[in-house]
C-alpha positions as CSV (number, residue, x, y, z in Angstrom):
1,M,-6.9,21.7,-19.8
2,F,-9.4,18.9,-20.1
3,A,-11.6,20.9,-18.1
4,A,-11.7,23.8,-20.3
5,Y,-12.0,21.6,-23.1
6,F,-14.4,19.2,-21.9
7,R,-16.2,20.2,-18.6
8,L,-16.3,24.1,-19.2
9,D,-19.5,24.3,-21.2
10,Q,-21.1,22.0,-18.7
11,M,-19.9,24.1,-15.8
12,E,-20.8,27.2,-17.1
13,G,-24.4,25.9,-18.0
14,H,-25.3,25.7,-14.1
15,F,-24.9,29.6,-14.0
16,I,-28.1,30.5,-15.3
17,A,-28.8,34.1,-13.5
18,S,-25.2,34.9,-13.3
19,H,-24.1,38.2,-15.7
20,L,-20.5,37.7,-14.8
21,V,-19.9,33.9,-16.0
22,S,-21.5,34.8,-19.1
23,I,-19.2,38.2,-19.6
24,N,-16.6,36.1,-19.2
25,R,-17.8,34.0,-22.2
26,K,-17.8,36.9,-24.0
27,T,-14.6,38.6,-23.4
28,L,-11.9,35.8,-22.6
29,G,-13.2,34.4,-25.8
30,N,-13.1,30.1,-27.1
31,G,-8.7,30.1,-27.1
32,L,-7.0,27.6,-25.0
33,W,-6.0,30.7,-22.6
34,G,-9.4,32.1,-22.4
35,R,-11.0,28.9,-21.5
36,M,-8.7,28.3,-18.7
37,K,-9.3,31.4,-17.7
38,R,-12.5,30.9,-17.6
39,V,-12.4,27.5,-15.6
40,R,-10.3,29.4,-12.7
41,Q,-13.1,31.8,-12.4
42,I,-15.5,29.4,-11.7
43,G,-13.0,27.3,-9.4
44,A,-12.4,30.6,-7.6
45,L,-16.6,31.4,-7.5
46,T,-16.8,27.8,-5.7
47,G,-13.9,29.2,-3.0
48,R,-12.3,32.2,-2.2
49,F,-13.5,34.5,-4.9
50,T,-12.0,38.1,-5.4
51,H,-13.4,40.9,-4.4
52,L,-14.2,42.0,-8.0
53,Q,-16.7,38.9,-8.0
54,M,-18.4,40.2,-5.2
55,L,-20.0,42.3,-7.5
56,D,-22.3,39.6,-8.6
57,P,-23.4,37.6,-6.0
58,Y,-25.9,35.4,-7.7
59,A,-22.8,34.1,-9.3
60,V,-21.7,33.1,-6.2
61,M,-25.0,31.7,-4.5
62,E,-25.2,29.7,-7.7
63,A,-21.8,28.2,-6.9
64,E,-22.7,27.2,-3.6
65,I,-25.2,24.9,-5.3
66,F,-22.8,24.0,-7.9
67,P,-22.8,20.1,-8.6
68,E,-19.6,18.2,-6.2
69,H,-18.5,15.9,-9.5
70,L,-18.1,19.5,-11.5
71,K,-17.1,21.1,-8.3
72,K,-13.4,19.6,-8.4
73,W,-12.6,20.2,-12.3
74,G,-12.8,24.0,-11.2
75,K,-10.8,23.4,-8.0
76,I,-7.8,21.7,-9.2
77,P,-6.1,24.4,-11.0
78,G,-6.4,26.8,-7.9
79,H,-5.0,23.9,-6.2
80,L,-2.0,23.5,-8.2
81,M,-1.5,27.1,-8.5
82,R,-1.0,27.5,-5.2
83,A,1.5,24.5,-4.8
84,A,3.0,26.3,-7.4
85,L,3.2,29.6,-5.5
86,T,4.0,27.8,-2.1
87,G,6.9,26.0,-4.3
88,A,8.6,29.8,-5.8
89,G,7.5,31.3,-2.3
90,L,10.0,28.9,-0.5
91,L,12.7,28.6,-3.4
92,L,12.9,32.2,-3.3
93,I,13.3,32.1,0.2
94,W,16.4,29.2,0.4
95,L,18.0,32.1,-2.6
96,G,17.5,34.8,-0.4
97,F,18.8,33.7,2.5
98,D,21.9,32.1,0.2
99,W,22.2,35.5,-1.0
100,L,22.1,37.2,2.5
101,R,24.9,34.4,4.1
102,M,27.1,34.9,0.8
103,T,26.6,38.8,0.7
104,V,27.3,39.5,4.7
105,S,30.4,36.8,4.6
106,K,32.4,39.4,2.2
107,P,33.3,42.8,3.0
108,T,30.8,45.3,2.1
109,S,30.0,49.1,2.7
110,D,27.6,50.4,5.8
111,L,25.3,51.7,2.8
112,K,24.8,48.0,1.3
113,L,24.0,46.2,5.1
114,L,22.1,49.1,6.0
115,C,19.6,48.0,2.5
116,I,20.1,44.5,3.7
117,A,19.0,45.0,7.5
118,T,15.9,47.7,5.9
119,L,15.0,44.8,3.5
120,I,15.4,41.8,6.6
121,A,13.0,43.9,8.9
122,C,10.2,44.2,6.2
123,L,10.5,40.2,5.9
124,V,10.5,40.4,9.8
125,L,7.2,42.9,9.7
126,A,5.3,40.4,7.4
127,L,6.0,37.1,9.1
128,L,4.9,39.2,12.4
129,A,1.4,40.3,10.1
130,V,0.8,36.3,8.9
131,I,1.4,35.3,12.9
132,A,-1.5,38.3,13.9
133,K,-3.6,37.3,10.9
134,I,-3.5,33.9,12.0
135,Y,-3.8,34.7,15.7
136,V,-6.9,36.3,15.0
137,S,-8.1,33.8,12.7
138,F,-8.2,31.1,15.2
139,F,-9.2,33.2,18.6
140,K,-11.1,36.4,17.6
141,L,-12.8,35.2,14.4
142,A,-16.4,33.8,16.0
143,E,-16.5,37.5,17.7
144,I,-15.9,39.3,14.9
145,E,-18.3,37.0,12.4
146,S,-20.9,37.0,15.0
147,L,-21.2,40.9,14.7
148,L,-21.9,40.6,10.6
149,K,-25.0,38.6,10.8
150,E,-26.6,40.3,7.9
151,S,-23.7,39.6,5.3
152,Y,-24.0,37.0,2.8
153,F,-20.8,36.6,1.8
154,V,-19.6,36.3,5.4
155,A,-22.1,33.2,5.8
156,R,-21.8,32.1,2.6
157,N,-17.5,31.8,3.9
158,R,-18.4,29.9,7.3
159,R,-20.1,27.5,5.0
160,V,-18.1,27.2,2.2
161,M,-14.3,27.7,3.6
162,G,-14.5,25.8,6.8
163,N,-12.9,25.9,10.0
164,G,-9.3,24.9,9.0
165,A,-6.5,26.6,9.0
166,Y,-6.4,28.1,5.6
167,G,-10.1,28.8,5.4
168,R,-10.1,30.3,8.6
169,Y,-7.4,32.5,7.5
170,C,-9.9,33.4,4.1
171,R,-12.6,34.2,5.8
172,L,-10.6,36.5,7.9
173,S,-9.2,38.5,4.7
174,H,-12.3,38.4,3.5
175,I,-13.4,40.7,6.2
176,S,-10.3,43.2,5.9
177,T,-11.8,43.8,2.7
178,M,-14.7,44.7,3.5
179,L,-13.9,46.8,6.3
180,L,-11.2,48.5,3.7
181,L,-13.5,49.2,0.9
182,D,-15.5,52.6,0.5
183,D,-19.7,52.3,0.8
184,D,-20.4,52.5,-3.0
185,F,-19.0,49.3,-4.0
186,L,-20.4,47.4,-0.5
187,S,-23.4,49.0,-1.6
188,D,-23.2,46.9,-4.8
189,S,-21.9,44.0,-3.7
190,D,-23.2,43.1,0.1
191,P,-25.6,46.0,1.0
192,H,-27.1,44.4,3.7
193,A,-23.7,44.5,6.0
194,M,-23.4,48.1,5.5
195,D,-25.0,49.0,8.7
196,E,-23.3,46.9,10.6
197,I,-19.7,47.5,9.0
198,A,-20.6,50.9,10.2
199,R,-21.2,50.1,13.8
200,F,-18.3,47.8,14.0
201,P,-15.8,48.4,17.2
202,L,-13.3,50.3,16.7
203,P,-10.7,47.8,18.7
204,L,-12.1,45.1,16.1
205,R,-11.4,47.4,13.4
206,R,-8.0,47.9,14.4
207,L,-7.2,44.3,14.9
208,V,-8.3,43.0,11.5
209,I,-6.7,46.2,9.5
210,I,-3.5,46.6,11.3
211,P,-2.5,43.1,10.2
212,T,-3.6,43.4,6.5
213,R,-2.2,47.1,6.2
214,M,1.3,45.6,7.8
215,L,1.5,43.0,4.8
216,A,1.1,44.7,2.5
217,Y,2.9,47.6,3.4
218,S,5.9,45.0,4.7
219,F,5.2,43.6,1.0
220,L,5.8,46.9,-0.6
221,G,8.5,48.3,1.3
222,Y,10.4,45.1,0.4
223,C,9.7,45.8,-3.5
224,V,10.9,49.6,-3.0
225,F,13.6,48.6,-1.6
226,H,14.8,45.9,-3.3
227,L,14.2,47.2,-6.8
228,S,15.8,50.2,-5.9
229,G,19.5,49.0,-4.4
230,K,19.6,47.3,-7.7
231,F,19.1,50.4,-9.8
232,F,21.2,51.9,-7.9
233,G,23.7,49.4,-7.6
234,V,23.9,49.0,-4.0
235,L,22.7,45.7,-3.8
236,A,24.6,44.6,-7.3
């Protein structure tokens, strides 16, 4: 909130060529939530940007030379959000195990047990996908990035995100997004990488894409089975 009211104008003043920042200023407005969203989006530009922000590469380029004394004000909301999401995730896992323990300890129908087993299978698949992505990010990322030398965003992520576990995971996630995007989006965001994406080896492509799809489908499957079980009274 402090950054939204006392640092935002100074932060936005450094984005001269960016259309995204000026558009956000007009569309999000000067209310409290609007200014906080603008700070959060600037923070994303200096760290893990969204794929829609790729459509304005000048904003990402300007964020690389963003002053350090202002960069921290953009990163603080992101750190707080990640901490909150991590805490919420751990709390949900704890509550889920507690609910599972109480459910299994009571007499229950075969259909309910089948639904619970399906939910557990989705969670296991998601965990395996995350482990696979971590493995690839530590042991295959250098080889993968060497095949995308013309991509500005790949080089930028290597410089900005660093070699920590979180940074490597983000770098790999961005490459998986690039491999899944259509040509029209790439031509507008990272056109120099299109030829390299087209020549990307199939074994490495599968190594990047399959864990990403496993994670997405397992999350989607968990939500579908959980909501369906609640709706039909199986998990009541």
